[in-house]
N, C-alpha and C positions, 0 to 999 in steps of 0.2 A: 235261491234260498232253500236250504235243506230243512225239511220238516222233522222235528224231534218227536219221539213217541215212546210208549212203554213196550217192553219185551221181557218176558220171563224166560229164564234159562235154568239149566241144572243137569245133574247126572245122578246115576245110581252108583254108590261106592262099589268098586271092584268090576265095573263095566266101563267100556271105552266111551269117552265123550267124543263124538265125531266132529271133525272140522265143520265150522259154520260160516257160510258166506252171507254177508249182509250188504244190501245195496242202498246207498243214500239216494233219496228221491225228493223232488219238490212237491208242492201241493197237487200238481196235476199227475203225479205218479211217474214223471220222467226222471231218468238218472241225472245226478248232479256231478259235474266234473270236480274231483277233489285233488287234482294235481297240485303239488306243493304243500299239501297238508300233512300233518303228523297225527297219529291216532294212538290212544291209550285206553285200556279197559282193565278194571280191577274188581275183585270180589272182596267185600268186607262185611263185618257185622253191621256197621253203621259208618257214617261219615267220620273221618279223622281217626278211625280205629286201625288196628294192624291189618295189613293186606293178607287175606287168606289165600287168594290165587291171583297172580298177575296173568291175565288172559293172553298177553303178548299178541295183540292183533297187528295185522299189517295191511297196508293198502296194496291190493293185488291187481286192481284194474282201475287206476285213477280216473281216466276219461269217463268210465261208466259208473263211477262212484262205489266200487266194490271193495269192501273190507273183509278180511278173512280172520276168524279166530281159529287158531290151529287146534287139532284134536289133542286129547290127553289120553294116554294108554291106560288100560285097566289096572296095571300095577301101581301107577301113580294115583289114580282116583281112589284106590284103596287106602291111601295114606291120609285122606282128608276126613274130618269129623262131620258126621251127618248133622245138618242143622239148616235153618232158614237164614239166608244171608241176603245182602243187597249187592247190586252191581250197576255200573254205568259205563258208557263208552263216550269218550270225548274226542272231538276233532279240534285241531289247532291249525290256523292258517299261518302264513309266513310272517304275520304282524303280531304274533302272540295273542291273538283273539281266540279264546276257547269257547266251544259250544258243547253242551251236553246233548248228544244226539239220541241215545237210547238209555233207558234205565228200567230196572225192575227187580223182581225177586230172583235169587239164584239159590235153588234148593238142592241140597245134597242129601239123598235119601239112602236108606239101607235096602239092599235087595231082599226080596221075599223068597225067591227060588234059590235053593242051594244045589247048583249043578255040579257034576263031577268033572 
């Protein structure tokens, strides 16, 4: 059984959001095999509102429970509006059983430093 939990993410507009690896674990902290699962993750203002960002996660090491959210380049992050959003990551097994695995805030903030 995979243990669900909170995780806050975000980025600074105009800066690169680095790829993020997440490992699904059981209560003992051991990796959980997610072979045959599908994964999805989105950023929204709230449930059932317009998708702000489809995080496009993929399962990159199923036997070890690893899901990767790909990076977003600085030119793309510049196109989003700074605000506090919500996100979650869902896993679905081959029987259409969905589980919310991670959820939290997704903050897009303005940069302070204006570099050249």
